[in-house]
N, CA, C and O of each residue as an XYZ file, in Angstrom:
320
protein
N      38.245    -25.450    -24.324
C      37.736    -24.346    -25.162
C      38.248    -24.611    -26.562
O      37.522    -24.324    -27.514
N      39.444    -25.137    -26.756
C      39.935    -25.456    -28.139
C      39.012    -26.363    -28.809
O      38.632    -26.075    -29.944
N      38.587    -27.480    -28.208
C      37.775    -28.555    -28.832
C      36.355    -27.943    -29.231
O      35.786    -28.293    -30.265
N      35.846    -27.053    -28.389
C      34.518    -26.406    -28.676
C      34.602    -25.537    -29.886
O      33.721    -25.556    -30.745
N      35.718    -24.733    -29.960
C      35.907    -23.820    -31.192
C      36.164    -24.646    -32.376
O      35.651    -24.337    -33.451
N      36.958    -25.724    -32.254
C      37.305    -26.612    -33.356
C      35.956    -27.270    -33.889
O      35.743    -27.407    -35.094
N      35.101    -27.649    -32.944
C      33.794    -28.243    -33.383
C      32.924    -27.240    -34.121
O      32.282    -27.581    -35.115
N      32.903    -26.055    -33.657
C      32.145    -24.910    -34.311
C      32.615    -24.826    -35.789
O      31.828    -24.900    -36.732
N      33.927    -24.671    -35.918
C      34.547    -24.503    -37.200
C      34.200    -25.683    -38.158
O      33.797    -25.472    -39.302
N      34.357    -26.826    -37.689
C      34.076    -28.026    -38.477
C      32.654    -28.194    -38.900
O      32.357    -28.586    -40.029
N      31.726    -27.873    -37.923
C      30.312    -27.924    -38.164
C      29.908    -26.879    -39.272
O      29.070    -27.136    -40.136
N      30.556    -25.712    -39.176
C      30.278    -24.649    -40.167
C      30.773    -25.009    -41.455
O      30.078    -24.808    -42.452
N      31.994    -25.562    -41.536
C      32.557    -25.998    -42.779
C      31.686    -27.097    -43.531
O      31.467    -27.078    -44.742
N      31.259    -27.981    -42.710
C      30.405    -29.003    -43.293
C      29.087    -28.400    -43.693
O      28.600    -28.801    -44.750
N      28.495    -27.567    -43.054
C      27.263    -26.875    -43.467
C      27.445    -26.068    -44.768
O      26.606    -26.095    -45.668
N      28.620    -25.323    -44.825
C      28.839    -24.573    -45.986
C      29.063    -25.443    -47.199
O      28.574    -25.117    -48.280
N      29.777    -26.524    -47.061
C      29.974    -27.488    -48.163
C      28.691    -28.014    -48.644
O      28.439    -28.081    -49.847
N      27.862    -28.396    -47.708
C      26.482    -28.934    -48.113
C      25.663    -27.895    -48.861
O      24.999    -28.210    -49.849
N      25.715    -26.607    -48.368
C      24.933    -25.576    -48.985
C      25.467    -25.402    -50.464
O      24.673    -25.319    -51.402
N      26.741    -25.352    -50.630
C      27.379    -25.128    -51.959
C      27.007    -26.265    -52.905
O      26.674    -26.029    -54.066
N      27.066    -27.506    -52.402
C      26.686    -28.645    -53.217
C      25.233    -28.535    -53.736
O      24.937    -28.757    -54.910
N      24.392    -28.193    -52.826
C      22.959    -28.048    -53.110
C      22.787    -26.865    -54.154
O      22.001    -27.015    -55.089
N      23.465    -25.763    -54.017
C      23.340    -24.673    -54.893
C      23.874    -25.090    -56.266
O      23.219    -24.782    -57.261
N      24.974    -25.744    -56.383
C      25.542    -26.238    -57.623
C      24.667    -27.290    -58.348
O      24.610    -27.302    -59.577
N      24.023    -28.125    -57.621
C      23.173    -29.110    -58.224
C      21.877    -28.471    -58.783
O      21.372    -28.881    -59.828
N      21.365    -27.473    -58.070
C      20.185    -26.671    -58.543
C      20.578    -25.884    -59.857
O      19.841    -25.841    -60.842
N      21.801    -25.271    -59.776
C      22.205    -24.513    -60.922
C      22.392    -25.349    -62.150
O      21.984    -24.961    -63.244
N      23.014    -26.509    -61.979
C      23.228    -27.431    -63.114
C      21.874    -27.926    -63.603
O      21.684    -28.078    -64.810
N      20.956    -28.174    -62.730
C      19.641    -28.642    -63.197
C      18.995    -27.515    -64.028
O      18.424    -27.768    -65.089
N      19.088    -26.339    -63.558
C      18.484    -25.165    -64.226
C      19.091    -24.908    -65.632
O      18.385    -24.604    -66.594
N      20.454    -25.048    -65.698
C      21.123    -24.960    -66.874
C      20.698    -26.081    -67.862
O      20.471    -25.827    -69.045
N      20.598    -27.314    -67.345
C      20.289    -28.403    -68.272
C      18.738    -28.177    -68.693
O      18.416    -28.474    -69.844
N      17.845    -27.701    -67.871
C      16.488    -27.406    -68.282
C      16.425    -26.398    -69.344
O      15.687    -26.593    -70.311
N      17.169    -25.288    -69.242
C      17.270    -24.217    -70.266
C      17.796    -24.763    -71.565
O      17.213    -24.471    -72.609
N      18.856    -25.534    -71.572
C      19.384    -26.108    -72.782
C      18.408    -27.022    -73.433
O      18.150    -26.931    -74.633
N      17.863    -27.902    -72.649
C      16.868    -28.855    -73.203
C      15.615    -28.159    -73.738
O      15.138    -28.534    -74.809
N      15.109    -27.245    -73.099
C      13.909    -26.658    -73.538
C      14.057    -25.499    -74.635
O      13.189    -25.291    -75.482
N      15.134    -24.836    -74.543
C      15.323    -23.682    -75.464
C      16.259    -23.987    -76.647
O      16.132    -23.366    -77.702
N      17.154    -24.893    -76.490
C      18.170    -25.148    -77.548
C      17.858    -26.500    -78.281
O      17.806    -26.580    -79.508
N      17.660    -27.528    -77.452
C      17.518    -28.837    -78.095
C      16.055    -29.318    -78.091
O      15.829    -30.518    -78.244
N      15.086    -28.465    -77.928
C      13.711    -28.916    -77.984
C      13.265    -29.250    -79.470
O      13.850    -28.749    -80.430
N      12.305    -30.035    -79.593
C      11.650    -30.488    -80.822
C      12.727    -31.009    -81.794
O      12.626    -30.847    -83.010
N      13.757    -31.638    -81.212
C      14.799    -32.403    -81.939
C      15.321    -31.590    -83.166
O      15.521    -32.118    -84.260
N      15.527    -30.270    -82.903
C      16.203    -29.477    -83.983
C      17.644    -29.764    -83.999
O      18.467    -28.944    -83.593
N      17.963    -30.939    -84.472
C      19.289    -31.479    -84.311
C      20.401    -30.569    -84.767
O      21.221    -30.185    -83.932
N      20.491    -30.211    -85.966
C      21.577    -29.513    -86.435
C      21.679    -28.112    -85.882
O      22.760    -27.690    -85.471
N      20.625    -27.410    -85.863
C      20.591    -26.037    -85.278
C      20.941    -26.086    -83.801
O      21.761    -25.301    -83.325
N      20.316    -27.011    -83.073
C      20.561    -27.142    -81.647
C      22.034    -27.516    -81.292
O      22.632    -26.946    -80.379
N      22.548    -28.424    -81.994
C      23.885    -28.849    -81.784
C      24.927    -27.729    -82.032
O      25.870    -27.529    -81.265
N      24.686    -27.001    -83.177
C      25.578    -25.847    -83.429
C      25.459    -24.707    -82.415
O      26.470    -24.126    -82.021
N      24.296    -24.397    -82.011
C      24.091    -23.482    -80.938
C      24.705    -23.877    -79.607
O      25.251    -23.058    -78.868
N      24.592    -25.160    -79.337
C      25.159    -25.671    -78.066
C      26.700    -25.624    -78.145
O      27.317    -25.310    -77.128
N      27.342    -25.904    -79.247
C      28.812    -25.779    -79.423
C      29.208    -24.391    -79.138
O      30.151    -24.159    -78.383
N      28.469    -23.371    -79.758
C      28.868    -21.964    -79.511
C      28.724    -21.616    -78.030
O      29.582    -20.966    -77.433
N      27.601    -22.074    -77.460
C      27.348    -21.763    -76.077
C      28.528    -22.302    -75.210
O      29.037    -21.585    -74.349
N      28.948    -23.557    -75.445
C      29.962    -24.218    -74.641
C      31.220    -23.462    -74.845
O      31.939    -23.291    -73.860
N      31.577    -22.992    -75.983
C      32.877    -22.238    -76.234
C      32.843    -20.988    -75.367
O      33.829    -20.691    -74.692
N      31.779    -20.274    -75.365
C      31.727    -19.033    -74.647
C      31.743    -19.279    -73.142
O      32.375    -18.517    -72.410
N      31.085    -20.294    -72.672
C      30.978    -20.664    -71.272
C      32.422    -21.230    -70.812
O      32.858    -20.975    -69.690
N      33.063    -21.931    -71.650
C      34.458    -22.522    -71.232
C      35.348    -21.302    -71.078
O      36.116    -21.221    -70.120
N      35.262    -20.339    -72.011
C      36.214    -19.123    -71.894
C      36.033    -18.439    -70.529
O      37.008    -18.010    -69.912
N      34.814    -18.346    -70.078
C      34.560    -17.631    -68.877
C      34.660    -18.486    -67.569
O      35.161    -18.052    -66.532
N      34.144    -19.724    -67.712
C      33.985    -20.525    -66.413
C      34.788    -21.881    -66.444
O      34.727    -22.648    -65.483
N      35.480    -22.144    -67.474
C      36.389    -23.344    -67.467
C      35.748    -24.557    -68.179
O      34.647    -24.547    -68.731
N      36.619    -25.632    -68.083
C      36.382    -26.819    -68.859
C      35.125    -27.616    -68.504
O      34.712    -28.485    -69.271
N      34.508    -27.328    -67.342
C      33.330    -28.053    -66.947
C      32.153    -27.691    -67.793
O      31.094    -28.299    -67.634
N      32.262    -26.763    -68.661
C      31.192    -26.332    -69.585
C      31.535    -26.699    -71.004
O      31.112    -26.045    -71.958
N      32.294    -27.736    -71.124
C      32.542    -28.165    -72.596
C      31.370    -28.670    -73.202
O      30.373    -28.903    -72.517
N      31.397    -28.877    -74.516
C      30.223    -29.383    -75.291
C      29.754    -30.702    -74.639
O      28.575    -30.886    -74.336
N      30.737    -31.617    -74.436
C      30.263    -32.918    -73.789
C      29.745    -32.790    -72.433
O      28.833    -33.505    -72.017
N      30.375    -31.794    -71.669
C      29.829    -31.477    -70.353
C      28.440    -30.985    -70.378
O      27.665    -31.419    -69.525
N      28.016    -30.102    -71.283
C      26.677    -29.667    -71.486
C      25.752    -30.683    -71.780
O      24.643    -30.703    -71.244
N      26.178    -31.651    -72.711
C      25.411    -32.758    -73.148
C      25.084    -33.588    -71.903
O      23.927    -33.953    -71.693
N      26.056    -33.878    -71.107
C      25.823    -34.711    -69.885
C      24.872    -33.959    -68.940
O      24.038    -34.552    -68.256
N      25.038    -32.624    -68.935
C      24.203    -31.831    -67.998
C      22.737    -31.953    -68.430
O      21.842    -32.012    -67.586
N      22.490    -31.991    -69.762
C      21.064    -32.106    -70.164
C      20.395    -33.439    -69.750
O      19.172    -33.553    -69.671
N      21.270    -34.447    -69.489
C      20.707    -35.647    -69.077
C      20.242    -35.603    -67.603
O      19.436    -36.411    -67.141
N      20.774    -34.662    -66.945
C      20.217    -34.376    -65.550
C      18.814    -33.919    -65.548
O      18.023    -34.267    -64.671
N      18.515    -33.169    -66.491
C      17.104    -32.668    -66.679
C      16.199    -33.795    -67.060
O      15.151    -34.014    -66.452
N      16.609    -34.498    -68.062
C      15.811    -35.596    -68.551
C      15.806    -36.831    -67.655
O      15.157    -37.825    -67.979
């Protein structure tokens, strides 16, 4: 019985981890699409870069270092 329950738990943990990874990948792709099409489109370099810096500061305050300016730039490469 222990092995059966253990297997159920491990299978569920693996499934949950897979679902979380898929959700995060989709979220990052959607973020990168939004940044690329609404902020950095048409090569509006100076305006887009300044807006992206402000966005990254706000996101870092709320969600942590993964949303730094360089992190968001890397994220946009996901979309392109």
